[in-house]
C-alpha positions in Angstrom: 0.1 0.1 0.2 2.9 2.2 0.9 3.3 5.0 3.2 0.5 7.7 3.4 2.2 10.4 3.2 3.8 9.5 -0.3 0.7 7.6 -1.7 -0.8 10.9 -3.6 2.6 11.7 -5.1 3.4 8.2 -6.1 -0.5 8.2 -7.8 0.9 11.7 -9.5 3.4 10.0 -10.9 1.7 7.1 -11.9 -1.1 9.1 -13.7 1.5 11.6 -15.5 2.8 8.6 -17.2 5.7 9.2 -15.9 7.0 6.0 -14.5 10.4 7.0 -13.3 10.3 8.9 -10.4 13.5 11.5 -10.8 11.2 14.7 -11.4 10.4 14.3 -7.9 13.5 14.3 -5.6 11.8 13.4 -2.5 9.8 10.5 -4.1 12.8 9.0 -5.5 14.6 9.5 -2.1 11.9 7.9 -0.5 11.5 4.9 -2.9 15.3 3.9 -2.3 14.6 3.6 1.6 11.1 2.5 2.1 10.6 -1.5 0.4 6.6 -1.1 0.8 6.2 1.9 -1.1 9.0 0.8 -3.9 6.9 -2.6 -4.2 3.6 -0.8 -4.4 5.2 1.6 -7.2 6.7 -1.2 -8.9 3.1 -3.1 -8.9 1.5 -0.5 -9.9 3.8 0.4 -13.1 3.4 -3.0 -14.2 -0.3 -3.3 -13.7 -0.6 -0.6 -16.2 1.7 -1.9 -18.5 -0.4 -5.3 -19.0 -3.5 -3.2 -19.5 -1.9 -1.3 -22.0 -0.8 -4.1 -23.8 -4.1 -6.1 -23.6 -6.1 -3.4 -25.2 -5.9 -4.3 -28.7 -6.5 -1.2 -31.0 -10.4 -1.4 -32.0 -10.8 -0.8 -35.9 -14.4 -0.2 -36.1 -15.8 -1.0 -39.8 -18.0 1.6 -41.8 -20.8 -1.0 -42.1 -20.9 -1.9 -38.3 -21.6 2.3 -37.9 -24.2 2.4 -40.5 -26.0 -0.5 -39.1 -26.0 1.2 -35.4 -27.2 4.5 -36.9 -29.8 2.9 -38.8 -31.1 0.8 -35.6 -30.5 4.1 -33.2 -33.0 6.0 -36.3 -35.6 3.3 -36.2 -35.8 2.9 -32.4 -36.4 6.8 -32.3 -39.1 6.7 -35.1 -40.8 4.4 -32.9 -40.5 6.4 -30.1 -41.8 9.8 -32.1 -45.1 8.3 -33.5 -47.7 6.7 -31.2 -48.2 3.0 -30.8 -50.4 1.2 -33.1 -53.1 0.0 -30.3 -53.6 4.0 -29.6 -54.9 4.5 -33.0 -58.4 2.7 -32.5 -58.6 4.1 -29.5 -58.3 7.7 -30.6 -60.8 7.5 -33.5 -63.5 5.7 -30.9 -62.6 8.7 -28.5 -63.7 10.9 -31.5 -66.6 9.5 -32.4 -68.2 9.1 -28.6 -67.1 13.2 -28.5 -69.2 13.6 -31.7 -72.2 11.8 -30.4 -71.9 13.6 -27.3 -71.8 17.2 -29.1 -75.2 16.3 -31.3 -77.0 14.9 -28.4 -76.3 18.2 -26.3 -77.4 20.4 -29.2 -80.7 18.2 -29.8 -81.5 18.3 -26.3 -80.5 22.1 -25.8 -82.9 22.8 -28.9 -85.8 20.7 -27.1 -85.4 22.6 -24.1 -85.3 25.9 -25.9 -88.5 25.1 -27.3 -90.4 23.2 -25.0 -89.1 24.6 -21.9 -91.4 27.1 -19.7 -91.1 30.1 -19.9 -88.5 31.0 -16.9 -89.8 34.8 -16.8 -93.5 34.1 -16.1 -95.2 34.7 -12.6 -95.5 31.2 -11.0 -99.5 30.4 -10.7 -101.0 31.2 -7.6 -102.9 27.8 -5.8 -105.2 28.2 -3.4 -104.4 25.2 -1.9 -101.4 24.3 0.5 -98.7 21.9 -0.1 -100.0 18.2 0.7 -103.6 19.2 0.4 -105.4 16.3 -0.9 -103.2 13.7 0.5 -104.6 10.9 3.0 -103.7 11.8 6.5 -102.2 10.2 8.6 -103.7 7.8 11.2 -103.7 9.0 14.6 -101.4 7.2 17.2 -103.1 4.4 19.3 -103.7 5.7 22.8 -103.2 2.1 24.5 -102.8 -1.8 23.7 -106.6 -2.2 23.9 -107.2 0.2 20.7 -104.5 -2.0 18.7 -106.1 -5.3 19.7 -109.2 -3.4 18.3 -108.1 -2.0 14.9 -106.6 -5.5 14.2 -110.1 -7.1 15.3 -111.6 -4.7 12.6 -109.4 -5.2 9.5 -109.6 -9.3 9.8 -106.1 -10.0 11.3 -107.2 -10.9 14.7 -105.5 -14.2 15.8 
């Protein structure tokens, strides 16, 4: 792992691509004296060389690029247009809206022609509300009245 004080300087020298540490005199003096730091530096240098050598340069053919770009354009066009399942639902919704509008227009014309005049004065009636309706029977005064009314109606036991 190396010494904590020199860890950042080791990483900086590896990141800069300089595998030798002569540019940093303090670091090179420390590496001569500290075996764990020297071993960490050698391991990191070896690992970076192996990674660079293991990755061959990639040559992308024109046909591959063309196929990938065509697929991307196709996917974007599929996302841009509505799905095929929504088209019939859109047609149905527009027809339902048209039928509702026609019905509303017809109902409005009917009400305009046959509705009573709202400005006319209400007809005064001499009768009270509820006049002509049967009156509610009176509550029986005691149990004998209940039995008598049942006997009169033929529901006696």
